[in-house]
C-alpha positions in Angstrom: -11.7 -18.8 -15.1 -10.8 -16.9 -11.9 -7.9 -14.5 -11.8 -6.1 -12.2 -9.4 -6.3 -8.4 -9.9 -2.9 -6.8 -9.1 -3.5 -3.3 -7.8 -0.9 -0.5 -7.8 -1.6 3.0 -6.6 0.6 5.6 -8.3 1.3 9.3 -7.6 3.6 10.8 -10.3 6.0 7.8 -10.3 5.6 6.3 -13.7 9.2 5.1 -13.9 8.8 3.1 -10.6 5.6 1.6 -12.0 7.4 0.7 -15.3 10.1 -1.1 -13.3 7.5 -3.0 -11.3 5.7 -4.1 -14.4 9.0 -5.2 -15.9 9.4 -7.5 -13.0 5.8 -8.7 -13.3 6.6 -9.8 -16.9 8.4 -12.8 -15.3 5.5 -13.6 -13.0 4.5 -17.3 -13.1 0.7 -18.0 -12.7 -1.9 -17.8 -11.5 -3.9 -15.8 -14.1 -3.8 -12.1 -13.3 -4.5 -8.6 -14.6 -2.9 -5.4 -13.5 -4.8 -2.3 -12.4 -3.0 1.0 -11.9 -4.7 3.9 -10.3 -2.9 7.2 -11.0 -3.7 9.8 -8.4 -1.4 12.5 -9.7 -3.5 14.2 -12.4 -3.7 14.4 -16.1 0.0 15.0 -16.9 1.1 12.1 -14.7 -1.6 9.9 -16.3 -0.2 10.7 -19.7 3.3 9.9 -18.6 2.1 6.6 -17.2 0.3 5.7 -20.4 3.4 6.6 -22.4 5.5 4.3 -20.2 2.9 1.5 -20.7 3.0 2.0 -24.4 6.7 1.4 -24.4 6.3 -1.8 -22.4 3.7 -3.2 -24.7 0.8 -1.6 -26.6 -2.6 -0.2 -26.2 -5.6 -2.3 -27.1 -8.2 -1.1 -29.7 -10.9 -0.7 -27.0 -8.6 1.6 -25.0 -10.9 4.2 -23.5 -13.9 3.6 -21.3 -15.6 5.5 -18.5 -16.0 3.5 -15.3 -17.5 6.5 -13.3 -17.5 10.3 -13.6 -13.9 11.5 -13.9 -12.5 7.9 -13.8 -10.8 7.2 -17.2 -9.5 3.8 -18.1 -7.1 2.7 -20.9 -6.1 -0.9 -21.5 -2.7 -2.1 -22.5 -0.8 -5.4 -23.0 2.7 -6.2 -21.7 5.0 -7.1 -24.6 5.4 -10.8 -25.0 2.6 -11.5 -22.5 -1.1 -11.7 -22.6 -1.3 -9.8 -19.3 -3.9 -7.0 -19.4 -2.9 -3.8 -17.8 -5.6 -1.2 -17.0 -4.4 2.4 -16.4 -7.1 4.3 -14.4 -7.0 8.1 -14.0 -8.5 9.1 -10.7 -10.6 12.3 -10.7 -8.3 13.6 -8.0 -5.8 12.5 -5.4 -7.9 9.8 -3.7 -5.1 8.6 -1.4 -3.9 5.1 -0.9 -7.1 3.4 0.3 -9.2 5.6 -1.9 -7.3 4.5 -5.0 -7.6 0.8 -4.0 -11.4 1.3 -3.3 -11.8 3.0 -6.7 -10.3 -0.1 -8.4 -12.5 -2.3 -6.4 -15.5 -0.3 -7.6 -14.3 -0.8 -11.2 -14.0 -4.6 -10.6 -17.3 -4.9 -8.8 -19.3 -6.1 -11.8 -16.6 -8.6 -12.8 -17.5 -12.1 -11.4 -14.1 -13.7 -12.3 -11.5 -12.2 -10.0 -11.1 -14.1 -6.7 -8.4 -11.9 -5.0 -6.5 -8.7 -5.3 -2.7 -8.3 -4.8 -1.8 -4.8 -3.6 1.7 -3.9 -4.6 3.7 -0.7 -4.0 5.0 1.0 -7.2 8.6 0.6 -5.9 8.5 -3.2 -5.6 9.9 -6.0 -7.8 8.2 -9.3 -7.1 10.1 -12.5 -7.9 8.5 -14.9 -10.4 6.8 -17.2 -7.9 5.6 -14.5 -5.5 1.9 -14.5 -6.5 1.7 -18.3 -6.8 3.1 -18.6 -3.3 0.6 -16.1 -1.9 -2.3 -18.0 -3.4 -1.0 -21.3 -2.2 -0.7 -20.0 1.3 -4.1 -18.5 1.3 -5.7 -21.8 0.3 -3.6 -23.9 2.7 -4.4 -21.9 5.7 -7.8 -20.5 4.8 -6.5 -17.0 5.1 -8.3 -13.8 4.2 -5.1 -11.8 3.9 -1.5 -13.1 3.2 1.7 -11.1 3.2 5.1 -11.6 1.5 8.7 -11.7 2.5 9.6 -8.0 2.0 13.3 -7.6 1.2 15.1 -4.2 1.0 16.6 -3.9 -2.4 19.6 -1.8 -1.4 21.0 -4.2 1.2 19.2 -7.6 0.7 18.0 -7.6 4.3 14.6 -8.2 5.5 12.3 -5.2 5.9 9.6 -7.3 7.4 7.9 -10.7 7.4 4.8 -9.2 8.9 3.9 -6.5 11.5 2.9 -6.3 15.2 1.1 -3.2 16.4 2.5 -1.7 19.6 -0.7 -0.1 20.8 0.8 1.9 23.8 3.1 3.9 21.5 1.0 3.7 18.3 3.8 2.2 16.2 4.3 -0.9 14.2 7.1 -3.5 14.7 8.6 -5.1 11.7 9.0 -8.8 12.5 12.2 -10.0 11.0 13.7 -6.6 10.5 17.4 -6.7 9.5 17.6 -10.5 9.0 19.4 -11.8 6.0 17.1 -12.2 3.0 17.7 -16.0 2.9 17.1 -16.6 6.6 14.7 -19.4 7.4 12.3 -18.3 10.1 9.6 -20.2 12.0 6.5 -19.4 9.9 4.1 -20.7 12.6 5.8 -18.3 15.2 5.5 -15.4 12.8 1.8 -16.1 12.2 1.2 -16.4 15.9 2.8 -13.0 16.5 1.7 -11.0 13.5 -1.2 -8.6 13.6 -1.0 -7.1 10.1 0.5 -7.5 6.7 2.8 -5.1 4.9 0.9 -2.9 2.4 3.8 -3.2 0.1 2.6 -6.7 -0.8 -0.8 -7.6 0.4 -2.9 -10.5 -1.0 -6.6 -10.1 -0.1 -9.3 -12.6 -1.0 -12.6 -11.5 -2.6 -14.5 -13.1 0.2 -12.7 -11.0 2.8 -13.5 -7.8 0.9 -17.1 -8.7 0.5 -17.6 -9.6 4.2 -15.3 -7.0 5.9 -15.7 -4.2 3.4 -13.3 -1.9 1.6 -10.3 -0.1 3.0 -10.8 2.8 5.4 -10.1 6.0 3.4 -10.0 8.5 6.3 -6.2 8.0 6.9 -5.4 9.0 3.3 -2.0 7.5 3.8 -0.4 5.2 6.4 -2.2 2.7 8.7 -4.8 1.5 6.2 -3.4 -2.0 6.0 -3.2 -2.2 9.8 -6.8 -1.0 10.1 -7.9 -3.6 7.5 -6.2 -6.4 9.4 -7.4 -5.3 12.8 -11.0 -5.4 11.8 -10.7 -8.8 10.0 -13.5 -10.4 12.1 -13.3 -14.2 11.8 -10.8 -14.1 9.0 -7.2 -15.2 9.6 -4.1 -13.5 8.2 -1.0 -15.4 7.1 2.6 -15.2 5.9 4.0 -16.7 2.7 7.7 -17.0 3.1 8.2 -18.2 -0.5 6.6 -15.0 -1.8 9.6 -12.7 -2.2 9.2 -9.1 -3.0 12.1 -6.6 -3.3 11.2 -3.1 -2.0 12.9 0.2 -2.6 11.6 1.5 0.7 10.6 5.1 0.7 11.3 5.8 -3.0 7.7 6.8 -3.8 7.0 9.6 -1.3 10.2 10.1 0.6 9.2 8.0 3.5 12.6 6.7 4.4 14.1 6.4 7.9 16.2 9.6 7.7 14.1 12.1 9.6 15.7 15.0 7.9 15.1 13.6 4.4 11.4 12.6 4.9 8.9 14.6 3.1 6.7 16.9 5.1 3.6 15.2 3.6 4.9 11.8 4.9 5.7 13.0 8.3 2.4 14.8 8.8 0.2 11.9 7.8 2.4 9.3 9.6 1.8 11.1 12.9 -1.9 11.8 12.3 -2.7 8.2 11.2 -1.2 6.8 14.4 -3.7 8.7 16.5 -6.7 8.1 14.1 -6.1 4.3 14.4 -5.7 4.4 18.1 -8.9 6.4 18.6 -10.7 3.8 16.4 -9.4 0.6 17.9 -8.1 1.5 21.4 -10.2 4.4 22.6 -9.8 3.5 26.3 -6.0 4.2 26.2 -6.2 7.0 23.7 -5.3 9.8 26.2 -2.1 7.9 27.3 -1.1 7.1 23.7 -1.6 10.8 22.7 0.9 11.8 25.4 3.4 9.1 24.4 3.2 9.9 20.7 3.6 13.6 21.5 6.8 12.9 23.4 8.1 10.6 20.5 7.8 13.5 18.0 10.9 15.0 19.8 13.0 12.4 18.0 12.9 14.7 15.0 14.4 17.5 17.0 17.0 15.3 18.6 18.2 14.3 15.1 18.3 17.9 14.0 15.2 17.6 11.7 13.7 20.8 13.1 11.4 21.5 10.2 10.0 18.0 10.3 9.7 18.3 14.1 7.2 21.1 13.5 5.4 19.1 10.8 5.2 16.1 13.2 3.6 18.3 15.9 1.1 19.6 13.4 0.3 16.0 12.3 -0.1 14.9 15.9 -2.4 17.8 16.6 -4.5 17.0 13.5 -4.8 13.4 14.7 -5.8 14.6 18.2 -8.6 16.6 16.6 -9.7 13.6 14.5 -9.2 15.2 11.2 -9.4 12.9 8.2 -8.8 12.9 4.4 -6.4 15.0 2.4 -4.8 17.5 4.8 -5.7 21.1 3.9 -2.3 22.5 4.7 -0.9 20.6 1.6 -3.5 21.7 -0.8 -2.1 23.8 -3.7 -2.9 27.5 -3.5 -6.1 28.5 -5.2 -5.8 30.4 -8.5 -7.2 33.9 -8.6 -10.5 34.2 -10.5 
């Protein structure tokens, strides 16, 4: 019997993941299993496994090696038959790298027909997955997104996204609308260019034809990249799939420019240029100038430290640097 693999990428946020799994306990069909990839190292992996033990229990066949350095332990949610696989990554693989590692783990399993990527700081409503699958089948879509609702104010974060190529920034369709608004789904699907990575349903056929996520960004723009290179596949929007999102809780990527983490600011600016160079090379010089000017918004709002970080991220993107940024690597220990 086919099932959906729910994929969550964690980085030292076991409490967020536990809350997400608590919400998933109420999930109503279709069949599913949860795969969590912990990118935060051994201590974080132990914390995650402890949290999972409190939510259910570990299975007898708990430990298995999927690949060198990739440890897997299997759990069950209490009161449910849902399998939860906790994977310890060999290092910080980034967002796309963690997803691709789970896809590698699943490669030999013939039974899954889709993955549902969820942020750790989300709480899906019970019918969220069923609505995604229904919409994918109805429209023949390769990727389907959810109605993303901000948990702190019950307003729409986004229905879907539109990429504004001349300024290398996304536009959240539906931003600020009441959570219970009734939009024109056909209009959204005609305008949308990508699906929110906070809740992204992707069919197996799409992955097998288009390939895995692009890992070079490390963080930000991966979902936009995947949707832009979708080939003949269509992307859709499932309004009945409601997912609450505590936006920015995981890595400090909220809208307050003073409060954003340096890591978030750097990669956000870099990824915009990496994506532009890949998909819109003809206009790259113009976009580079526009994005440079837009970094001054940090200075205008008094976020002077992050203004410097944004400039460094912009310059890194200009040079085409990819992967984990070296400036954030921990200092090496003396021999």
